[in-house]
PLY file of the C-alpha trace (Angstrom):
ply
format ascii 1.0
element vertex 386
property float x
property float y
property float z
element edge 385
property int vertex1
property int vertex2
end_header
12.55 30.36 -13.85
13.50 28.15 -10.93
13.80 29.48 -7.41
14.82 28.33 -3.96
11.15 27.64 -3.20
10.59 25.15 -6.04
11.36 22.00 -3.96
8.80 23.10 -1.39
5.92 23.91 -3.77
4.41 20.38 -3.52
4.62 20.65 0.28
2.84 24.02 0.23
0.16 22.64 -2.11
-0.38 19.72 0.23
-0.74 22.03 3.24
-3.30 24.17 1.39
-5.39 21.07 0.61
-4.96 19.81 4.19
-6.21 23.02 5.77
-9.09 23.17 3.26
-10.18 19.72 4.45
-9.92 20.85 8.08
-12.01 23.95 7.32
-14.75 21.95 5.59
-14.81 19.45 8.48
-15.23 22.26 11.02
-18.00 23.96 9.02
-19.94 20.71 8.57
-19.34 19.66 12.20
-18.21 16.21 11.10
-17.19 15.30 14.66
-20.84 14.37 15.25
-20.36 11.56 12.75
-17.07 10.32 14.20
-14.84 12.30 11.82
-12.41 14.29 13.95
-10.40 16.99 12.19
-7.48 18.84 13.77
-4.58 20.87 12.29
-2.31 17.84 12.54
-4.60 14.84 12.00
-7.84 13.61 10.44
-9.48 10.63 12.11
-12.50 8.44 11.42
-13.50 7.02 14.80
-16.25 4.39 14.79
-17.50 1.17 16.35
-18.26 -0.33 12.93
-14.77 -1.79 12.64
-15.15 -3.35 16.08
-17.65 -5.83 14.69
-15.24 -6.73 11.90
-12.47 -7.43 14.43
-14.87 -9.45 16.58
-15.92 -11.55 13.58
-12.31 -12.15 12.56
-11.35 -13.10 16.12
-14.40 -15.35 16.45
-13.43 -17.43 13.44
-10.68 -20.04 13.80
-10.48 -19.13 17.47
-8.13 -21.99 18.31
-5.74 -21.04 15.49
-5.72 -17.39 16.63
-5.03 -18.46 20.21
-2.01 -20.53 19.13
-0.83 -17.66 16.90
-0.91 -15.07 19.68
0.52 -17.53 22.22
3.54 -17.87 19.94
3.77 -14.07 19.77
3.56 -13.81 23.56
6.51 -16.21 23.95
8.59 -14.61 21.19
8.13 -11.19 22.78
10.98 -12.01 25.17
13.23 -12.81 22.23
12.25 -9.56 20.51
13.27 -7.53 23.57
16.59 -9.34 23.98
17.40 -9.12 20.27
16.66 -5.39 19.84
18.67 -4.49 22.95
21.59 -6.59 21.68
21.33 -5.09 18.17
21.34 -1.43 19.22
24.13 -1.98 21.78
26.25 -3.73 19.17
25.59 -1.07 16.53
26.35 1.76 18.99
29.70 0.16 19.83
30.47 -0.38 16.13
29.62 3.26 15.37
31.74 4.45 18.28
34.78 2.56 17.01
33.96 3.40 13.38
33.77 -0.26 12.45
33.04 -1.21 8.85
30.17 -3.32 10.19
28.42 -0.25 11.60
25.23 0.72 9.83
23.54 4.13 9.89
20.52 4.51 12.15
17.83 6.31 10.19
14.94 8.32 11.58
11.87 8.21 9.37
9.85 11.39 9.81
7.51 11.46 6.79
7.80 15.14 5.83
8.76 15.12 2.13
11.05 17.83 0.91
12.46 18.28 4.42
13.30 14.98 6.12
13.11 12.79 3.01
12.89 13.16 -0.75
9.64 13.25 -2.68
10.91 10.35 -4.80
10.91 7.89 -1.89
7.94 9.39 -0.01
5.21 7.24 -1.67
7.12 4.03 -0.88
7.66 4.98 2.75
4.00 5.99 3.07
2.91 2.61 1.69
5.31 0.73 3.97
4.05 2.63 7.04
0.45 1.79 6.13
1.38 -1.90 5.74
3.05 -1.66 9.15
0.36 0.16 11.13
-2.92 -1.34 9.92
-2.09 -5.04 10.61
-0.31 -3.96 13.83
-3.42 -2.33 15.28
-5.75 -5.01 13.95
-3.64 -7.64 15.70
-4.01 -5.82 19.03
-7.78 -5.79 18.50
-8.07 -9.47 17.53
-5.88 -10.53 20.46
-8.18 -8.53 22.76
-11.47 -10.01 21.54
-10.09 -13.54 21.96
-10.33 -13.05 25.73
-13.35 -10.75 25.47
-11.46 -7.56 26.38
-13.79 -4.77 25.16
-12.77 -2.55 22.24
-13.98 1.01 22.77
-13.49 2.19 19.20
-11.42 1.70 16.09
-10.81 3.49 12.85
-8.34 5.03 10.45
-6.39 8.27 10.55
-4.09 10.57 8.63
-1.62 12.35 10.92
-0.18 15.09 8.67
1.47 12.68 6.19
1.21 9.47 8.19
-1.67 7.06 7.38
-2.70 4.24 9.67
-5.32 2.48 11.70
-5.96 2.34 15.41
-7.77 0.19 17.94
-8.76 1.67 21.30
-8.83 -1.14 23.87
-10.48 -0.85 27.27
-7.24 -0.47 29.25
-8.94 -0.70 32.66
-10.48 -4.05 31.75
-7.20 -5.30 30.25
-5.30 -4.37 33.45
-7.48 -6.81 35.42
-6.87 -9.74 33.09
-4.44 -12.60 33.59
-0.83 -12.16 32.53
-1.12 -14.39 29.42
-3.91 -12.23 28.02
-1.86 -9.07 28.47
1.28 -10.64 26.99
-0.74 -11.72 23.94
-2.17 -8.24 23.42
1.08 -6.33 23.99
3.18 -8.58 21.72
0.48 -8.99 19.04
1.36 -5.91 16.98
5.10 -6.45 16.66
4.69 -10.19 16.19
2.23 -9.60 13.34
4.62 -7.10 11.77
7.27 -9.82 11.92
4.94 -12.28 10.20
4.11 -9.64 7.58
7.83 -9.16 7.02
8.17 -12.91 6.42
5.37 -12.79 3.84
7.06 -9.84 2.11
10.34 -11.79 1.90
8.54 -14.80 0.41
6.94 -12.55 -2.21
10.29 -10.94 -2.95
12.00 -14.28 -3.49
9.04 -15.58 -5.51
9.07 -12.59 -7.87
12.77 -11.77 -8.23
15.91 -13.79 -8.84
18.48 -13.80 -6.08
21.53 -12.55 -8.01
22.03 -9.39 -10.11
22.39 -9.89 -13.86
23.76 -6.55 -15.00
23.60 -2.86 -14.19
20.39 -0.90 -14.75
20.79 2.66 -16.07
18.33 4.76 -14.07
19.44 8.21 -15.24
22.27 10.43 -16.42
24.47 13.12 -14.90
24.56 16.61 -16.48
26.67 16.50 -19.65
26.74 12.71 -19.48
29.00 10.99 -22.07
26.64 7.99 -22.06
23.61 10.17 -22.76
25.56 11.88 -25.57
26.17 8.46 -27.10
22.39 7.81 -27.02
22.61 5.06 -24.39
18.94 4.47 -23.43
17.68 5.10 -19.92
16.28 1.93 -18.28
18.66 -0.26 -20.25
20.79 -3.01 -18.70
24.57 -2.96 -19.11
26.08 -6.46 -19.30
29.55 -5.65 -20.62
32.21 -2.95 -21.00
34.54 -3.80 -23.89
35.58 -7.41 -23.18
34.67 -7.26 -19.47
31.45 -8.92 -18.31
29.30 -6.81 -16.01
26.91 -8.40 -13.51
26.82 -5.74 -10.77
27.72 -2.11 -10.03
31.08 -3.09 -8.52
32.13 -4.53 -11.90
31.55 -1.13 -13.53
33.47 0.65 -10.76
36.40 -1.76 -11.01
36.59 -1.39 -14.80
36.26 2.40 -14.85
39.06 2.66 -12.26
41.45 1.31 -14.93
40.22 3.58 -17.75
41.51 7.06 -18.53
39.27 10.02 -19.42
38.76 10.26 -23.18
38.96 6.48 -23.71
36.50 4.71 -26.00
34.39 2.12 -24.21
31.99 -0.27 -25.91
28.94 -0.58 -23.69
27.04 -3.82 -24.30
23.41 -4.19 -23.26
21.41 -7.29 -22.41
19.42 -6.98 -25.66
22.59 -7.21 -27.76
22.96 -3.50 -28.58
26.43 -1.94 -28.40
27.11 1.77 -27.83
30.50 3.45 -28.23
30.98 5.91 -25.36
33.95 8.25 -25.00
34.50 8.55 -21.26
34.31 11.91 -19.56
36.28 13.39 -16.69
35.07 13.40 -13.08
34.38 16.84 -11.59
35.92 15.79 -8.28
38.90 13.84 -9.63
40.31 14.92 -12.99
42.19 11.64 -13.45
39.06 9.54 -13.07
37.04 8.47 -16.12
33.23 8.44 -15.98
30.32 7.25 -18.12
27.96 9.75 -16.50
25.20 7.38 -15.45
23.14 6.74 -12.35
22.80 3.02 -11.88
21.57 0.16 -9.74
22.20 -3.56 -9.73
19.68 -5.15 -12.06
17.86 -7.97 -10.29
15.59 -9.59 -12.91
12.09 -10.91 -12.37
11.65 -14.67 -12.45
8.78 -14.13 -14.88
9.14 -11.16 -17.19
5.82 -9.30 -16.98
6.90 -5.74 -16.11
8.95 -3.07 -17.85
12.46 -2.42 -16.54
11.31 0.88 -15.04
8.43 -0.83 -13.21
10.77 -3.57 -11.98
13.06 -0.89 -10.56
10.23 0.83 -8.66
8.89 -2.47 -7.36
12.27 -3.79 -6.19
14.04 -0.61 -5.02
10.89 1.24 -4.04
8.12 -0.96 -2.65
10.08 -4.00 -1.46
13.18 -2.08 -0.37
11.30 0.10 2.12
9.03 -2.71 3.30
12.10 -4.79 4.14
13.65 -1.86 6.04
10.61 -0.53 7.89
8.65 -3.65 8.88
11.28 -5.53 10.96
13.02 -2.48 12.39
9.91 -0.68 13.62
8.48 -3.97 14.94
11.62 -4.55 17.00
11.95 -0.94 18.18
8.35 -1.11 19.36
9.33 -3.99 21.67
12.00 -1.96 23.45
11.19 -1.85 27.20
10.67 1.89 26.97
7.64 4.06 27.72
5.34 4.40 25.70
6.19 1.41 23.48
4.39 -1.94 23.66
7.64 -3.43 24.95
7.29 -1.41 28.16
3.88 -2.86 29.00
5.04 -6.32 27.98
8.07 -5.92 30.28
5.84 -4.66 33.09
3.67 -7.79 32.77
6.76 -10.02 32.80
7.93 -8.40 36.03
4.53 -9.17 37.55
4.84 -12.81 36.46
8.21 -12.91 38.25
6.49 -11.73 41.43
7.76 -8.15 41.42
5.01 -5.88 42.76
6.66 -2.46 42.49
7.59 -2.40 38.81
7.86 1.34 38.30
11.58 1.70 39.23
12.52 -1.14 36.88
10.45 0.34 34.05
12.03 3.75 34.58
15.56 2.32 34.47
14.94 0.27 31.31
13.23 3.25 29.64
16.19 5.55 30.37
18.69 2.92 29.18
16.71 2.19 26.00
16.32 5.89 25.20
20.04 6.44 25.78
20.92 3.61 23.41
18.61 4.95 20.71
19.99 8.47 21.05
23.58 7.23 20.97
22.86 5.39 17.72
21.26 8.48 16.18
23.98 10.89 17.34
26.84 8.66 16.23
25.11 8.03 12.90
24.79 11.76 12.35
28.47 12.28 13.17
29.66 9.52 10.85
27.16 9.72 7.98
26.07 13.36 8.13
22.35 12.71 8.50
19.83 10.45 10.21
17.17 10.91 7.53
16.74 8.62 4.49
18.39 9.78 1.29
0 1
1 2
2 3
3 4
4 5
5 6
6 7
7 8
8 9
9 10
10 11
11 12
12 13
13 14
14 15
15 16
16 17
17 18
18 19
19 20
20 21
21 22
22 23
23 24
24 25
25 26
26 27
27 28
28 29
29 30
30 31
31 32
32 33
33 34
34 35
35 36
36 37
37 38
38 39
39 40
40 41
41 42
42 43
43 44
44 45
45 46
46 47
47 48
48 49
49 50
50 51
51 52
52 53
53 54
54 55
55 56
56 57
57 58
58 59
59 60
60 61
61 62
62 63
63 64
64 65
65 66
66 67
67 68
68 69
69 70
70 71
71 72
72 73
73 74
74 75
75 76
76 77
77 78
78 79
79 80
80 81
81 82
82 83
83 84
84 85
85 86
86 87
87 88
88 89
89 90
90 91
91 92
92 93
93 94
94 95
95 96
96 97
97 98
98 99
99 100
100 101
101 102
102 103
103 104
104 105
105 106
106 107
107 108
108 109
109 110
110 111
111 112
112 113
113 114
114 115
115 116
116 117
117 118
118 119
119 120
120 121
121 122
122 123
123 124
124 125
125 126
126 127
127 128
128 129
129 130
130 131
131 132
132 133
133 134
134 135
135 136
136 137
137 138
138 139
139 140
140 141
141 142
142 143
143 144
144 145
145 146
146 147
147 148
148 149
149 150
150 151
151 152
152 153
153 154
154 155
155 156
156 157
157 158
158 159
159 160
160 161
161 162
162 163
163 164
164 165
165 166
166 167
167 168
168 169
169 170
170 171
171 172
172 173
173 174
174 175
175 176
176 177
177 178
178 179
179 180
180 181
181 182
182 183
183 184
184 185
185 186
186 187
187 188
188 189
189 190
190 191
191 192
192 193
193 194
194 195
195 196
196 197
197 198
198 199
199 200
200 201
201 202
202 203
203 204
204 205
205 206
206 207
207 208
208 209
209 210
210 211
211 212
212 213
213 214
214 215
215 216
216 217
217 218
218 219
219 220
220 221
221 222
222 223
223 224
224 225
225 226
226 227
227 228
228 229
229 230
230 231
231 232
232 233
233 234
234 235
235 236
236 237
237 238
238 239
239 240
240 241
241 242
242 243
243 244
244 245
245 246
246 247
247 248
248 249
249 250
250 251
251 252
252 253
253 254
254 255
255 256
256 257
257 258
258 259
259 260
260 261
261 262
262 263
263 264
264 265
265 266
266 267
267 268
268 269
269 270
270 271
271 272
272 273
273 274
274 275
275 276
276 277
277 278
278 279
279 280
280 281
281 282
282 283
283 284
284 285
285 286
286 287
287 288
288 289
289 290
290 291
291 292
292 293
293 294
294 295
295 296
296 297
297 298
298 299
299 300
300 301
301 302
302 303
303 304
304 305
305 306
306 307
307 308
308 309
309 310
310 311
311 312
312 313
313 314
314 315
315 316
316 317
317 318
318 319
319 320
320 321
321 322
322 323
323 324
324 325
325 326
326 327
327 328
328 329
329 330
330 331
331 332
332 333
333 334
334 335
335 336
336 337
337 338
338 339
339 340
340 341
341 342
342 343
343 344
344 345
345 346
346 347
347 348
348 349
349 350
350 351
351 352
352 353
353 354
354 355
355 356
356 357
357 358
358 359
359 360
360 361
361 362
362 363
363 364
364 365
365 366
366 367
367 368
368 369
369 370
370 371
371 372
372 373
373 374
374 375
375 376
376 377
377 378
378 379
379 380
380 381
381 382
382 383
383 384
384 385
């Protein structure tokens, strides 16, 4: 028998396992070996990864220098662009413009702030974001022989990642170019990673939808009653060709409940479905399916279900998280990298007392972020992914 607690059972199971790990770590005193366990994070802190970063930075030194020089220059563009983007979106949200997009807040607590179905994809995207980001900071540091105190990996409740602990006192004494390289390295590398993801996406998938993929059925679904297969691709309704979800919506708008619709699939099968009646609008006909635009692979080597998870799961969240977090991180706001980058720029401009400027930009940036979140909540009802 189901209960109100059913959605939270996986969360409770996870917490039990988490606290068991913490208990074992405390009993075995793993902190002596660089494994730090706390109620909210588990961290492996070591100098072993330092040597790896030093070796990577030591190879192709000239290429790395050019790479991080480009990042140092583009950091200015990142700051200008993210400020422009959040100001524009806040104004669009305020005036309820059709161009306004929701601002989402990704707090990886499944069952509460996001669904368990999208949690693995977000977790993977965050790992792809954080590990290269921190590694880039480390490599940019070793190029100019800024010491790395430690490095490692961590799990903060649900959030995986890597970290590099740079000698901040040594870095503060370095020339401005070194600091600009280090501070912009993480976001710039995330941007490059985003470019690689887009290339992979375009290499694997075609650019236009070629039908509508049936991902599931509503309770009492007419389509399920007619034995329409899940993970099939609809390419036609009666004599109407279907290439995307909007085609289905447009056709069903003209059909009455109780009408017979021939549903054609991409494999040539035809299913006769008697349309049902919408629960929210009795005059509206429905097929009773959950669907997505079907974007086919260029080379057919995966099942339709696997294609769906790859396209709408892995790539979808990578494309959302990588560029947005990279840009947000370059906001001139404490404690983001953009704040320290901005502070260094002020020094280059000859401004000695940078604190007032940093405070003002931090307050303005925070205000813009909050305005986007508040207005998104008002207009869309939530700021968490659905």
